[in-house]
C-alpha positions in Angstrom: 0.0 0.0 0.0 1.3 3.5 -0.9 0.8 5.4 2.4 2.5 8.5 1.1 1.4 9.2 -2.4 3.1 10.8 -5.4 5.0 14.0 -5.3 3.2 17.2 -6.3 4.8 20.5 -7.2 4.5 23.7 -5.3 4.5 27.2 -6.8 8.3 27.3 -6.8 8.6 24.0 -8.6 9.9 22.1 -5.5 8.7 18.5 -5.4 6.6 17.8 -2.3 4.9 14.7 -1.1 1.3 14.8 -0.2 0.5 14.4 3.5 -0.9 10.9 4.3 -4.5 11.3 5.6 -6.1 8.2 7.1 -9.9 8.1 6.6 -11.3 6.3 9.7 -14.8 5.5 8.4 -16.3 4.0 11.5 -18.9 5.4 13.9 -19.6 2.2 15.9 -18.3 3.7 19.1 -20.8 6.5 19.1 -24.5 6.6 20.0 -25.1 8.4 16.7 -23.0 6.6 14.1 -23.4 9.3 11.5 -19.8 10.4 12.0 -18.7 7.4 10.0 -19.6 9.5 6.9 -17.5 12.4 8.1 -14.3 11.4 6.2 -16.1 11.0 2.9 -18.0 14.3 3.3 -14.8 16.1 4.2 -12.9 14.6 1.3 -15.6 15.8 -1.1 -15.5 19.2 0.5 -11.7 19.4 0.2 -11.4 18.1 -3.3 -14.3 20.2 -4.5 -12.7 23.5 -3.4 -9.7 25.4 -4.7 -6.9 23.8 -2.7 -3.3 24.2 -3.4 -2.4 21.1 -1.4 -3.5 17.6 -2.1 -4.0 14.9 0.5 -2.9 11.2 0.1 -5.9 9.4 1.4 -5.6 6.0 3.1 -9.1 4.6 3.1 -10.6 2.2 5.7 -10.9 -1.2 4.1 -14.4 -2.1 3.2 -16.5 -4.1 5.7 -13.9 -3.5 8.5 -16.5 -1.6 10.5 -19.5 -3.9 9.7 -23.0 -3.2 10.9 -23.5 -6.8 11.9 -20.6 -6.7 14.4 -21.0 -5.6 18.0 -19.8 -2.0 18.6 -16.8 -3.3 20.6 -15.8 -5.8 17.9 -16.2 -3.2 15.1 -14.1 -0.7 17.1 -11.5 -3.3 18.0 -11.2 -4.5 14.4 -10.9 -1.0 13.0 -8.5 0.0 15.7 -6.2 -3.0 15.0 -6.0 -2.0 11.3 -5.5 1.7 12.3 -2.7 0.9 14.8 -0.9 -1.1 12.1 -1.3 1.8 9.6 -0.1 4.5 12.0 2.8 2.3 13.2 4.2 2.0 9.7 3.6 5.7 9.0 5.4 6.7 12.2 8.2 4.2 11.7 8.9 5.6 8.3 9.1 9.1 9.8 6.0 10.5 8.1 3.8 13.0 9.7 0.1 12.1 9.1 -3.5 13.2 9.6 -6.3 11.0 10.7 -9.9 12.1 10.0 -12.7 10.3 11.9 -15.1 8.8 12.6 -15.8 8.6 16.2 -13.3 9.2 19.0 -13.0 5.6 20.1 -10.7 5.0 17.1 -8.1 7.2 18.8 -7.1 4.0 20.6 -5.8 2.6 17.3 -4.3 5.9 16.1 -2.1 6.5 19.1 -1.4 2.8 20.0 0.4 2.5 16.6 2.3 5.7 17.0 3.4 4.8 20.6 4.6 1.4 19.5 6.7 2.9 16.7 8.3 5.4 19.0 9.0 3.1 21.8 12.6 2.6 21.0 13.2 6.4 21.2 10.9 7.2 24.1 7.3 7.5 25.2 4.5 9.3 23.3 2.9 12.5 24.5 -0.7 13.5 23.7 -2.8 16.6 23.8 -6.5 15.6 24.0 -8.8 18.5 23.0 -12.4 17.5 23.8 -15.6 18.7 25.5 -15.5 15.3 27.3 -12.9 13.5 29.4 -13.4 10.1 27.7 -12.1 8.3 30.8 -14.8 5.8 31.4 -14.3 2.1 31.4 -17.0 -0.6 30.8 -17.5 -0.7 34.6 -18.2 3.0 35.0 -19.8 4.1 31.7 -23.3 5.7 31.9 -24.1 5.4 28.2 -22.2 2.3 27.1 -20.7 4.4 24.2 -17.1 3.3 23.5 -16.2 6.8 22.4 -16.4 7.8 26.1 -13.6 5.3 26.9 -10.5 5.9 24.7 -8.4 7.9 27.2 -8.8 5.2 29.8 -8.0 2.5 27.2 -4.8 4.3 26.0 -3.7 4.3 29.7 -4.3 0.6 29.9 -7.8 0.4 31.5 -10.8 -1.2 29.9 -11.5 -4.0 27.4 -8.3 -6.1 26.6 -9.5 -5.8 22.9 -8.5 -2.1 23.1 -5.8 -1.9 25.8 -3.3 -4.2 24.2 -2.9 -2.6 20.8 0.4 -1.0 21.5 2.4 -4.2 21.7 0.6 -5.5 24.7 1.4 -2.4 26.8 -0.4 0.8 27.6 0.1 3.3 24.8 0.4 6.3 27.2 1.7 7.1 30.7 -0.5 9.5 32.6 2.2 12.2 33.0 2.4 12.6 29.2 -1.2 13.4 28.4 -3.1 16.6 28.9 -6.8 17.0 28.4 -8.0 20.4 27.3 -11.5 22.0 27.1 -13.5 19.5 29.1 -16.9 20.7 30.2 -19.2 17.6 30.3 -18.2 14.6 32.3 -19.2 12.3 35.1 -17.9 12.0 38.7 -16.2 8.6 37.9 -14.1 10.3 35.3 -13.0 13.0 37.7 -12.0 10.3 40.2 -10.1 8.4 37.4 -8.1 11.6 36.5 -7.2 12.3 40.0 -6.3 8.8 40.8 -3.9 8.5 37.9 -2.6 12.1 37.9 -3.9 13.1 34.5 -3.8 16.9 34.0 -7.3 18.1 32.9 -7.6 21.8 31.9 -11.4 22.3 32.0 -13.3 24.9 30.0 -13.6 27.2 33.0 -9.8 27.3 33.3 -9.5 27.9 29.6 -11.8 30.9 29.8 -9.9 32.2 32.8 -6.4 31.9 31.5 -6.9 32.2 27.8 -6.4 29.7 25.0 -2.7 30.5 24.3 -1.7 30.0 27.9 -3.4 26.7 28.4 -2.1 25.4 25.1 1.4 26.2 26.1 1.0 24.2 29.3 -0.6 21.3 27.4 2.3 21.2 24.9 4.8 21.3 27.7 3.2 18.3 29.3 3.1 16.3 26.1 6.6 17.2 24.9 8.5 16.9 28.2 10.5 13.6 28.3 8.8 12.2 25.2 9.9 11.2 21.7 7.2 13.4 20.3 3.6 14.0 20.8 0.3 13.9 19.0 -2.9 16.0 19.0 -6.3 14.4 19.1 -9.0 17.0 18.5 -12.7 16.2 18.9 -14.7 18.9 17.1 -17.2 19.1 20.0 -14.5 21.0 21.8 -15.7 24.0 19.9 -18.8 26.0 20.7 -21.7 24.5 18.7 -22.2 27.9 17.1 -19.0 27.2 15.1 -19.3 23.4 15.0 -22.9 22.1 15.1 -22.1 19.0 13.1 -21.0 16.7 15.9 -22.7 13.9 17.8 -22.6 15.4 21.3 -22.5 19.2 21.1 -22.0 21.0 24.4 -22.6 24.7 25.0 -19.8 27.0 26.1 -16.9 25.5 24.1 -13.7 27.0 22.7 -14.2 29.8 20.3 -12.9 28.9 16.9 -11.3 32.3 16.4 -9.2 31.9 19.5 -8.3 28.3 18.7 -7.1 29.1 15.2 -4.8 31.7 16.6 -2.7 29.0 18.4 -3.4 26.0 16.1 -0.8 27.0 13.5 2.1 27.0 15.9 1.0 23.7 17.5 0.4 21.9 14.2 3.9 23.0 12.9 5.9 22.1 16.0 8.6 19.7 14.9 7.8 17.5 17.9 4.3 17.0 16.7 4.1 13.5 15.1 0.5 13.4 13.9 -2.8 15.1 14.2 -6.2 13.5 14.5 -9.5 15.3 14.0 -12.7 13.4 14.8 -16.5 13.3 15.3 -17.5 15.3 12.2 -21.1 14.3 11.6 -22.2 15.8 8.3 -25.8 14.8 9.0 -26.0 17.2 11.9 -24.1 20.1 10.3 -25.8 23.4 9.7 -25.0 25.5 6.6 -21.7 23.6 6.2 -20.2 25.4 9.2 -18.5 22.4 10.7 -17.1 21.2 7.4 -15.7 24.6 6.7 -14.0 24.7 10.1 -12.5 21.3 9.5 -11.2 22.4 6.2 -9.6 25.5 7.8 -7.9 23.3 10.4 -6.6 20.9 7.9 -5.4 23.7 5.5 -3.5 25.2 8.3 -1.9 21.9 9.2 -0.7 20.9 5.7 0.8 24.2 4.6 4.1 24.0 2.6 6.4 23.9 5.6 4.7 20.9 7.0 4.8 19.1 3.6 8.5 19.6 3.4 9.0 18.2 6.9 6.7 15.2 6.1 8.3 14.4 2.8 
């Protein structure tokens, strides 16, 4: 499989490789599975607009996330494929994007990256989300697997999800920072405190400012690691800017403030990959969420990043 794609030419005639972009077409971990159509909708939006940069799409194999499977089996099967894909991308030194799909698939994304980096050091992760996603099957209120990926990456939950990084947890608690949380259950607060996970809630974001809390999150993810990733759930934004998500929550990050710091984060040399999830085109209004996603991706894959990736 060609995970990188052919070279394209920029305005100066320099050959550049397209950024590998993994389309994670699975919504089995969400209560509303419509986000499985997010990657296809975004691809149509991207390729139908006047974009100077192309993306090298890595599609999810057909029938991997089958409707006749249990949600856990569908998520586990897709996550195993995804972990293998991101392992090889990271091992070859390629920066990549992952576009979801629901947030449970982050277990696959970052398990593969963590395993590939293990010889150089641990993986750090910035998790930007309206929710903590720290439930386990024993504590979940909804049963939705997309409420469990942080716990699974730390080694807690179903063995079908916790052993994807070579049989070990993908992350250590001191290397992950959650940012923007504003909807969660008491069990998740207990989990975070018990394991020492730094959670910067939306109230703290509002008090300190987006730039300041992002600087702290980056410091946590980059300190003592071989690099870090960014996992962005679009429900982190205020629903005014991003209505097309499965679980919108009022009072989120303002897109304008976020975009002011995103460019620097996305082009940090220590950033190994970026994942953007939970785009549900069936819930979008006037294309606002798709436009925001396009803006985020365009900022991520500008020319400097392409050179670094190629």
